[in-house]
Residue, then its C-alpha position, 0 to 999 in steps of 0.5 A: m282247756t286249750y281253745t282251738r279253731e275247731n272248738f270255736i266252730q263247735y261253739l258257734n254251732d252250739i250258740r246257734k242251736s241255743l238261739k233256735e231252741e231256747p230264744q227266751k234265754w237270749e236278751n238280743t235275738s235280732l242281728e242288730d241287737f246282737l251286734e250292738a251288744m257285741v260292740a259293747h261287750t267287746g269294749a268291756i270284756q277286759q274288765m270282766y276278765i279282771n273282775t272274775n280273776q281270769n289271767i287273760n289279756a283281751d288284746e291278745h287274740n285267741w279263740k277263747v276271747f272270740a267265744d267270750i265276746l259272742e257269748g256276752a253279745a247274746i245277753y249283754e245289755 
């Protein structure tokens, strides 16, 4: 799948809806907790890509990396 800005916008809408409709699936529901987890997950994301055999360089900015960071921030401890 090619990740575009439009895909990213849809993804943001989807995760916002998820938080609203299924907050029990989220570890970090406050903005402060979410941002703290986002910082931590951003630091660890390259290792996640290595561990899951994804050929992605987190230092190369693309929409998938941004989406993965936000997804991880929702549950990262």
